[in-house]
Backbone bond lengths (Angstrom), bond angles and torsions (degrees), N, CA, C in turn:
res aa  C-N    CA-C-N  psi(-1)  N-CA   C-N-CA  omega(-1)  CA-C   N-CA-C  phi
1 M - - - 1.435 - - 1.525 108.36 -
2 L 1.297 116.41 134.81 1.460 121.91 174.42 1.525 108.99 -85.48
3 I 1.331 115.55 135.83 1.459 121.60 -178.48 1.523 108.55 -125.96
4 L 1.322 116.01 132.57 1.455 120.48 174.48 1.526 107.48 -69.44
5 N 1.321 117.36 123.89 1.463 122.88 -170.68 1.531 109.81 -127.51
6 L 1.325 116.62 76.65 1.461 121.18 -173.61 1.525 114.55 -91.74
7 K 1.321 118.62 -21.85 1.467 120.54 -174.31 1.525 113.79 -55.18
8 P 1.337 119.69 -44.75 1.473 118.09 178.94 1.531 112.79 -63.13
9 I 1.328 117.13 -33.18 1.467 120.11 179.65 1.529 109.74 -70.92
10 F 1.339 116.79 -43.56 1.462 119.80 177.24 1.529 110.19 -58.24
11 R 1.324 116.26 -45.59 1.461 120.88 -178.76 1.530 110.89 -62.94
12 A 1.334 116.90 -45.13 1.469 120.91 -179.49 1.526 111.53 -63.72
13 R 1.324 117.06 -32.63 1.464 121.55 -179.31 1.530 112.63 -87.67
14 G 1.338 116.91 -2.61 1.465 120.01 179.72 1.519 113.19 72.45
15 I 1.321 116.84 27.02 1.469 121.70 -179.43 1.525 107.64 -88.11
16 E 1.329 116.34 106.22 1.462 121.58 -174.85 1.522 113.19 -86.50
17 E 1.312 117.73 -23.72 1.460 122.14 178.29 1.530 108.53 -124.52
18 P 1.339 116.74 79.02 1.467 120.26 -173.23 1.525 114.71 -60.47
19 T 1.321 117.88 -40.27 1.465 119.07 -179.01 1.525 109.98 -61.96
20 R 1.314 116.88 -47.77 1.467 121.39 178.78 1.530 110.64 -60.81
21 F 1.331 116.78 -42.93 1.464 121.82 178.93 1.527 110.83 -58.85
22 L 1.331 116.83 -46.94 1.465 120.67 -178.66 1.526 111.38 -63.39
23 I 1.328 116.47 -45.30 1.466 120.59 -179.96 1.525 110.22 -61.81
24 K 1.332 116.14 -45.47 1.471 121.36 179.59 1.526 111.37 -59.61
25 N 1.340 116.59 -27.42 1.459 121.39 -177.39 1.526 113.38 -103.32
26 G 1.339 116.47 24.51 1.450 120.50 168.60 1.515 117.81 94.49
27 I 1.319 118.01 5.05 1.463 119.94 175.99 1.531 106.90 -88.58
28 P 1.339 118.78 129.03 1.463 120.65 179.54 1.536 111.64 -57.79
29 R 1.325 115.20 147.80 1.462 122.20 -174.93 1.536 112.91 -52.09
30 D 1.331 117.62 -47.69 1.470 119.14 -177.56 1.523 111.35 -65.22
31 A 1.318 117.27 -40.36 1.470 120.58 178.59 1.524 109.91 -66.36
32 A 1.330 117.47 -43.26 1.469 121.35 179.47 1.521 110.31 -59.17
33 F 1.327 116.97 -43.47 1.462 121.00 179.15 1.524 110.86 -59.38
34 Y 1.323 117.01 -47.95 1.460 120.14 -178.87 1.526 112.15 -67.46
35 F 1.310 117.43 -35.91 1.466 119.75 179.19 1.524 110.95 -64.02
36 V 1.323 116.85 -33.92 1.465 121.21 -176.30 1.529 112.13 -90.42
37 N 1.335 117.85 -38.96 1.465 121.03 -168.79 1.521 116.57 -109.72
38 A 1.290 118.55 -15.84 1.458 119.75 -174.28 1.519 109.59 -147.61
39 H 1.300 114.54 165.59 1.462 118.78 175.96 1.520 108.29 -92.00
40 R 1.281 115.42 130.46 1.458 122.20 178.98 1.521 106.95 -105.14
41 P 1.330 118.39 135.36 1.468 119.74 -176.69 1.525 113.89 -71.42
42 Y 1.311 117.36 -9.43 1.465 120.47 179.84 1.525 108.59 -150.55
43 I 1.330 114.87 162.24 1.463 120.55 174.87 1.526 107.22 -146.52
44 K 1.301 116.21 132.68 1.464 120.83 -179.94 1.527 110.15 -67.57
45 I 1.309 115.47 143.45 1.465 121.48 177.76 1.536 110.20 -56.71
46 A 1.319 116.93 -38.69 1.469 120.37 179.52 1.527 110.98 -61.07
47 Y 1.336 117.52 -35.57 1.468 120.55 178.01 1.524 110.69 -70.73
48 I 1.325 117.32 -37.78 1.468 120.02 176.92 1.524 109.17 -60.14
49 E 1.321 115.72 -46.39 1.463 119.75 179.42 1.530 111.09 -61.34
50 R 1.327 117.03 -45.49 1.469 120.34 -178.74 1.529 110.94 -65.14
51 L 1.328 117.27 -41.70 1.467 120.13 177.55 1.527 110.82 -59.45
52 C 1.318 116.39 -42.82 1.471 120.26 178.71 1.524 111.20 -63.41
53 E 1.325 116.68 -38.53 1.468 120.27 179.22 1.526 111.30 -64.73
54 I 1.323 116.90 -48.68 1.468 119.56 -173.60 1.525 113.08 -80.93
55 L 1.332 117.42 -24.49 1.469 120.25 179.32 1.531 112.31 -98.06
56 I 1.329 115.51 -1.95 1.472 122.78 179.51 1.531 109.29 52.13
57 C 1.323 114.87 64.86 1.462 120.53 -178.16 1.527 109.93 -148.15
58 E 1.314 115.67 -179.22 1.464 122.83 177.09 1.523 108.72 -104.87
59 P 1.328 118.37 158.60 1.463 119.97 178.10 1.534 113.35 -53.07
60 N 1.324 118.03 -39.88 1.469 119.94 179.54 1.521 112.46 -60.91
61 D 1.336 117.44 -28.23 1.464 120.76 179.95 1.527 111.81 -67.97
62 L 1.320 117.07 -22.84 1.463 121.98 -175.77 1.524 113.42 -81.04
63 F 1.324 116.60 -18.22 1.455 119.91 -170.18 1.521 113.38 -118.64
64 L 1.310 113.39 151.70 1.451 123.65 174.05 1.525 105.90 -122.76
65 W 1.311 117.00 140.73 1.459 119.96 178.72 1.513 109.92 -109.25
66 Q 1.328 115.98 128.22 1.456 122.49 172.53 1.524 106.61 -118.79
67 P 1.331 116.89 109.79 1.466 119.20 -177.54 1.531 111.54 -60.67
68 D 1.319 115.62 138.21 1.458 120.24 173.78 1.521 108.64 -70.22
69 K 1.313 116.62 141.12 1.468 120.86 -177.29 1.522 112.41 -64.43
70 D 1.309 116.90 -30.45 1.463 121.35 -175.73 1.524 113.69 -85.88
71 V 1.317 117.89 -7.22 1.456 121.02 -174.61 1.523 109.81 -113.64
72 R 1.326 115.38 130.45 1.464 120.31 176.72 1.522 108.98 -96.94
73 V 1.320 114.88 134.55 1.458 121.16 179.75 1.521 106.97 -125.24
74 V 1.329 116.93 133.95 1.463 120.07 -179.50 1.529 109.99 -60.01
75 E 1.319 116.10 147.84 1.466 121.91 -172.17 1.523 114.88 -60.74
76 D 1.316 117.92 -28.60 1.466 119.44 -178.31 1.537 112.61 -98.31
77 H 1.322 116.87 17.96 1.463 121.12 179.94 1.530 110.05 -65.67
78 P 1.332 117.97 139.85 1.470 121.41 -179.36 1.535 114.62 -58.47
79 L 1.331 118.04 -23.64 1.466 119.47 178.63 1.527 112.58 -61.03
80 F 1.320 117.01 -23.87 1.462 119.49 -179.77 1.526 111.91 -63.17
81 A 1.318 118.04 -19.37 1.469 120.89 175.18 1.531 110.92 -65.53
82 L 1.330 116.74 -22.59 1.467 121.70 179.98 1.521 112.51 -96.78
83 L 1.323 116.64 4.30 1.458 121.81 -179.49 1.523 107.95 -88.80
84 R 1.322 115.96 100.35 1.463 120.76 -178.46 1.525 108.32 -154.75
85 P 1.317 116.16 160.77 1.468 118.26 177.30 1.526 110.43 -60.47
86 A 1.309 116.61 146.96 1.460 121.41 -176.37 1.524 113.03 -66.13
87 E 1.307 118.22 -32.00 1.465 121.35 -174.50 1.522 110.31 -120.47
88 T 1.316 118.07 80.68 1.456 120.57 -176.56 1.524 114.48 -111.67
89 T 1.302 118.42 -12.31 1.455 120.52 -173.66 1.525 110.92 -89.91
90 A 1.321 116.38 134.11 1.456 121.80 179.31 1.525 111.15 -69.97
91 D 1.309 115.67 152.73 1.455 122.42 173.03 1.523 106.37 -85.99
92 F 1.333 116.32 92.17 1.460 121.08 -173.57 1.524 112.52 -60.99
93 K 1.304 116.83 -36.76 1.463 119.88 -179.57 1.527 110.17 -60.88
94 R 1.305 116.43 -47.78 1.463 120.90 179.52 1.529 110.63 -69.64
95 L 1.319 116.30 -40.08 1.461 121.34 -179.88 1.527 111.41 -60.54
96 L 1.322 116.53 -41.96 1.462 121.07 -176.41 1.529 113.83 -84.05
97 A 1.326 117.17 -11.49 1.464 120.73 -176.00 1.526 112.79 -59.01
98 N 1.326 118.13 -31.20 1.460 121.16 -176.27 1.520 113.79 -105.59
99 V 1.314 116.87 8.87 1.465 120.50 179.00 1.530 108.26 -83.62
100 P 1.337 117.72 130.66 1.469 119.65 177.98 1.532 111.40 -57.41
101 Y 1.332 115.04 149.11 1.459 120.91 -175.96 1.523 112.15 -55.36
102 R 1.314 117.82 -42.75 1.463 121.27 -178.90 1.536 110.47 -58.64
103 K 1.324 116.38 -41.27 1.466 119.59 179.01 1.527 110.84 -70.09
104 L 1.330 117.02 -34.02 1.470 119.73 176.49 1.516 110.49 -60.65
105 N 1.310 116.86 -40.98 1.459 121.23 178.00 1.527 110.17 -61.58
106 N 1.325 116.74 -44.69 1.471 120.73 177.78 1.527 111.21 -62.29
107 L 1.333 116.00 -44.13 1.468 120.16 178.48 1.525 110.86 -61.31
108 S 1.315 115.99 -41.24 1.459 120.69 179.16 1.524 111.12 -60.55
109 Q 1.314 116.39 -44.01 1.462 120.43 178.86 1.526 111.15 -64.69
110 M 1.332 116.74 -43.01 1.471 120.49 179.23 1.521 110.77 -62.86
111 L 1.318 116.33 -43.69 1.459 120.94 -179.39 1.524 110.88 -65.65
112 S 1.316 116.75 -42.85 1.470 120.49 177.46 1.520 110.82 -59.38
113 K 1.321 116.10 -42.55 1.462 120.67 179.12 1.533 110.69 -64.04
114 E 1.320 116.88 -43.08 1.469 121.80 179.23 1.526 110.64 -61.79
115 I 1.312 117.01 -44.93 1.467 121.24 179.80 1.520 110.45 -64.37
116 E 1.316 116.26 -42.25 1.462 121.55 178.57 1.527 111.18 -59.81
117 E 1.324 117.01 -43.58 1.469 121.49 -179.51 1.516 111.44 -65.73
118 K 1.321 117.72 -37.78 1.466 120.77 -179.63 1.516 111.94 -71.70
119 D 1.326 117.28 -26.34 1.466 121.20 179.53 1.520 112.38 -75.23
120 R 1.304 117.13 -14.70 1.473 120.32 -178.31 1.488 111.67 -77.28
């Protein structure tokens, strides 16, 4: 079963009020509530696209795959790329809160360099 898995992305992006963030960025209130608080059995393609735009991610980043017990899937199936723990992303805001300023500057430079290299 595919599961919408937004909490790690919200945490990584420092989004403390995800429902408000989604509504502010064009997701209807009822959909935003379900995306944050409950599992919805379906999601519109337009919402997937909008989530990717505002969260700066790919569709695969939004989903987690939990294999059904009754269904066998070959070991090299592409769905295995979505097989990961639900909560794997660090809370960068909290993580960086205790880092000395000088080290933050170094981290910023390293991250900028990494992003620059990936854009090439």
